[in-house]
N, C-alpha and C positions, 0 to 999 in steps of 0.2 A: 498678166503676171504669171510666175513659171509653174510650169502645169505639171511639174514634180513635187511637186506643195498645191497645187489647188486640187488636184485629185483626192488625196489623202488627206485635206483637209475637209473638204466637201462629203467624202466618207464618214469623218468620225464625227459630222455636224449634224448627220442623220441621222449617224448609232445614238444621236446623244437624244437628239431633237425628234425621231419620227419623222410624220406627217401628219401635224395637230390638224382638226378641223375649224380652228379659228384662223390659220392664215390664211391669207389671200392668195393662193396659189396658180400660178401661172398657168398651169393647169385646166384649174376651172376656167380660167380667163378667155385658152384656146376652145373649152367644149362650147362657151356661151360665143363666143365667135362663129363655131362652127353651126350653131345652132341659128343663128339669126343669117350667116351665108345661105344653109338651106330653105328658110324662110325668105328671103328676098330670091332667090333661083329659081324656085323650082314655081312650075304651073301644075291646075289639072291637066291631061290628058295632052299629054306633051311625048314629045316622039322620043324611039329609043335612041336614037343621036342625040337628041337635046340635051336628053337626060346624063345622057355621055358627058358629050360637050361640058356642061353646067356642071356639073361630078367632080371633071377634074378642073376646071377651071377654078373653083375653091379649094380645091387639093392644091395647084402649086401655089395659087394667093398667098394661103394659111401658110403653105411652110416657105415661103422666100418673104413673107410680111413678119414672120416669126423669127427669121434669122437675121434677118437686117434691123430687125427692132430690138432683138437682142443686143446688137453689136451696138448701135447708136444708144440702149443705156448704160453699159458697161461705157462708152468712150464719156460718155457725157461724167459719169462718177467720177474716172482721170482726171478730167478735167479740172473736177472742185480741188480732189486732194488726191494723192496716190492711195492711200488709207482708204480711202471713200471705193475706189475704184479694185482694191485688194478686196475690203469685206463687200461686193457686192456681188463680185463674182464668185466666190461662195458661197455666199446664198443661196445665189441663181443655182450654182453647182449643185447642191444640196437639195434644191428643189426637182433639180432633175431626180434624184434617187430615191429610192423606193426598197431596202432594202430591211430595214428595222419595221418598217409597215407589216411587210410582208411575212416575216418570221415571228410580230408578236400577233397577227390576226391568224397563222395558222395554229401558232401556238396555242391560242386561245378555244380552237376547234379538239387540240389535240388533249386539252387538260378538260374539257366537259367530256370525252369520251373517257379520260381514265377516272372520273368522277362519276360516270356511272349514267349521265345524263344525257341521252342521245338528243332528247328533244331541242336541248339547246346546242350540243353539235350541229346538228341540220340545222338551226337558227344562225348559228355562228357561221357558218361554209357560205350558206347565201350571201354573204358579204363579199365573199372573194373568188366565187365562180355562176357562172353563168345558168348552170344545169339546174333542175329545178329536184329541190332537197328534201323534199315531206317525206318521203318514204323510203330515204336509202340507208341501210342497215351498215354496220361497223365498220364491215369491210367496204361496201363501195364509200361511205364518209371518208375512210382511209385513202383510197384513192383518189380522189377525188384531189384532196391537200397535198398526196404526191405531185399528182399531175401538174397540178397548179402551181406548187411553190418549184419547177421543174421546170414549166415555160415561162416564169414570172421573173424568174432569176436571169431570163435571157432578157426579156422587152425590160423586164422594171429597176435594172442594174448594172449590166454586162455589154448591154447596145448603149444605154445613154454614159455611159464609162467610156466605152471602145471610142465612139466621137467626140467625148470629152477631149481626149488622148488626141484623135487627129486632128480634131480643129475649136479645141477650144468651146468655151459654152455655148456658144452661138449654134453650131454645128450639133452639142448636144440639146438646145431647147428646140431646133431643126426637126431632128428626130423623135422630140415629145410631140408635137405637133403631129409627124408622119402617123405615131403608135395612138392617136389618140384619132385622129381625123376617122382611121380603120376598126376602132371600137364603135364607133358612134355611125358608121355610114358605109363600112366596108363589109357590111355583109351581103349572103346570097339571095336572101328572098325578093319575094317579087317587088317590096318598097325600094329595096337600093340595089338590084341586079345589076341597073346600068348607072346609076347615077354617084355608086358607091366603089365602083370597078377599078376606077385609075386611085382610089385610096388605096384600096384591098393589093393592088399590085407593087405600088409604092412602097408596102409596109414590107413585103413579102421580098422586095429586094433591100429594104435597109433592115432585113433582118437575119440576111444570110449569113453573112459572116458571125454577125453575134452569136447564134444561135449554137455553130458548131464550135465556138471560142470556148460556150457556154457546155454544150457535151463533154469537149475537151476540160474543160476546168471540172467538172463534175469524177472523169475518171481521174485525176490526177487528186482530186480530195480523196476519195478511193483509195487512195494510198497514203493517208491523212489517218483515217478513221479504221480502226480496228473492225467496226462493224459494217464496216462494205466491201466490196470482190471488184478490184481493181481490173483483174482479167475479163469476168464477168461483161462487168460494165461497157471495158471496151470491145469485145464479142459481140456483145447485145445493139450496142450501139452501131456497129455496123452493118450487122445483117437486118435492122429495125428500123434503123432512122428514117430512110424512105418510105415507109408502110402511111405513116399518118397524113391523113388526107391537105393536111398544113404543108406545104416544102420545109417551114421553119420547126415548130413545134416537135414534130416527132423527132429532132434530134438529141434535145436535152430528157424528152422524156423514155427514151429508149435507151438513154447512157444511163440513166437510174434506176430503170426496171431492171438492168442487169447488176447495176450496183450495190441493189439492195434484195436481190434474187428474188421478185415481185413481178408477178403479170397484170401490166398497165392495157385501157381501151377498153373497148365493149361497148357494151348499150349507156346510152347518156337520154337524157330528155329535158328538151327545151321546151317552153310551155306549154307542155303538152304531147311536143312530137317525139317520137322515138328517133334519135341518131344512131346509126352504126359505125364503131371506130374500130377497127384492125388489132387486136392483141401486139402487144408490146412483150415478148419474154412470156409467149403463151405456154413454153414450159414448167412454169414458174407457181406456186399458189397464187392466191388473192392475198392482199396486204391486208396485213393488221393493224391496231394503234400504232404499234410499238415500231413498225416501220414508216408511219407520217410522221413519230419525232426525230427517226435516223435522216430521212430525206430534207427535214428541217434545219440539223445540223451538217450537211451534206453542202448545204446552197450557203452555210453561213461561212463555210471554208470557204467555195466558190468564191463569194466574195471580197476577201481574204484576200487572193487568189489573185481576183482581176485586180484591184490595186495596188496589187505590185506589175503583174503583167502592164498595167497602164501605164505607171511610174517606169517601166523598164524602155514600153515602145517610147515614149515619150524622150529619155534619155538619149537612147539610138538616134530620133529625128534631129534633134539637138549635137550630138558628136558628127554626124552627118552633115549638116550647116555645117558648123564650125568646118568640118573635111575640106 
């Protein structure tokens, strides 16, 4: 299927349908495969080297099987009929994107803050962040929303769209496998430090370009929305983009901090353990509820720009092949 049609069609379906819980989402199947693979490969008292090798084997096997399994599925669909092939590609493309679901979940938090129900806001926030939310005030809830939508705009939308434009649905689905591996086993704690190291490093590599494209998209979107500052967005991105402990997360977060002129980063608590991160946009005030709403609107524009960029990238590749 022509990717100039596939990308906007997948985006449109995502905007219409979101991510319904009843649908057998491929990411859930990938998650089940990761859990079963871990159970099969890990044994008590394994050495660090065996843990590292086992985790790397699981990572390679899952990403490769996802890629080739997706290719086979699409090929079989086209063998039955061209219409079924097109439908299958668009359906799988939809499952790779998560723009509407991200916007809906984040908006539910800001709506709760608007109504003054901070307890509901904390519960809704816990659905989209890994940090503890029980004692967060309005400013910290707003900061969490802004940081989450900034980072998730990259790995939840821009990155899969980027790989879809480059290599079609199989490559986009392989990226989702990488991202799911990182979220499940790519932790730097005692349990997964060695077993999940390959998954974590592969995720860093896979997100390197998309994270920077997302930051550039936030700067560009700031030119579209009057409530954002494009100059500040670019300046804070350049200055603070590398301050985050993640080589990628700080890129869109710093661009967003500058666009909204708010301070991000600082103290977070995960399972009762405090984690300190460096400040992004340290000269700005702490974010308020209205800043979180602006961040959601900014990433909505970034999503549209991402579709346009993906179509342009596809057209350039097709023109180069034709030339």
